C-alpha angles and dihedrals in degrees: 000000000000108000094205092058094055103041135066090197115085098172142018132226117233110207092197126192101309141003093210110105094212091051090046091055090053091046090052092056093045098049091042089057092045093050092049090049091047094053095043095046094048094043090049090052091048093050093046092053092048096044099046115066089198086073096050092110132114093261094057092040087062090042092056091052089047089055092050091050091050089052089051095044093052093045094053095063111016102063093054089046092052091049092051091048089062097035130083091210104060095188139140127193119244091245091048090050092051089048090052091050091050094053093042087056093047095047095040093046094044092049093050092050092046092051090052089048090050089051089053090049091054089046090055094045097048102032097038107024096156093051095039093106092051095043097045098043120168089252091053099047091045091054090045092056098041088045089054090054092043093053091048093052093043092051091051096047092051092049096044093044090058092041091059089068093057118110122217114198116168113334110086107152116111113196090214144076093242143023118269130169097249090054092052092046092056091052097050120104094195132079108292098175092115093045090053090051092050090048092049090052091048092052092048094048100041099026113033095019096053091040092054089049092053090046092051092048092050092045087060093042092052090049090051093049092049089056092057108099101206122070092216089054092050089048094050093047091048093050089065091065104027092095092051093048091053090051093048092050094051095045101042095034096055093035093052094046088047095052096041090061123084118257097256106121092243118165093251091051091051093047091053091045091054089047093050099043106024114022100040095056087052093049099047098075089044091052093048092045101043097038098039120079093193093056093045090052092046092049090051091049091048091050092048092050089049092050092048089050091050094050091050 
């Protein structure tokens, strides 16, 4: 169904984070800095993982894809937000809004799946260390990664295909800095029952489903850690999953709080949205760099090789 033939609305107005011009200028500088840090931090992590053969393991293969997803996630929403912070007409076309919703679905769904896959990887490494190489074979971890991407794209395609049939009549103000499916559903003047069912299924699969998988993996990990007699052994084993646990807490915690709130554009809702889509992608490379000894050593080796190359 052609959207333009069934809708009198051709663009939406994004209210953003503030209507005060002075605050908007400060927010532009702040979010531009965050975006640049996100891109540079995740690119650095990608390059270090690719350059250092010590990091050519399943865990860091998953981490490289997580870094790429974080770059995509941030790039879907932040550039448009920065543009609107400098513009008087804070608009986005209906087609552009649907495209943004599509890629938010892809990035958010894929990241949730990757975090659950990484939790399973930590479970296999800690609970079955002698069988880890057999359990996490190259064939399996490749399937897990591409399966995560596949589920993210499939989820996005289903929801956007149904969204193309929505009709937008008069309401066109989105009390947010980006387009999300709940915002569009509240603006539609057509039947959205199928859209709500699809969104509920997506939430159950990529929200509750992946969170339960992560929780199950960590329940086994905690049981295994408690069975280790020495405190140094427990500390060493826990250090291998502390970075991932921090990333999981940030992502699922802020995402859950965001989606449990009504779509009203309240300050609390906007704060959790910023945490979920903007801050977490920036923090992930810092978490995995600062709390992970292997990454810090690999980064040092990579810098030393680069400096030697420059001197030569």
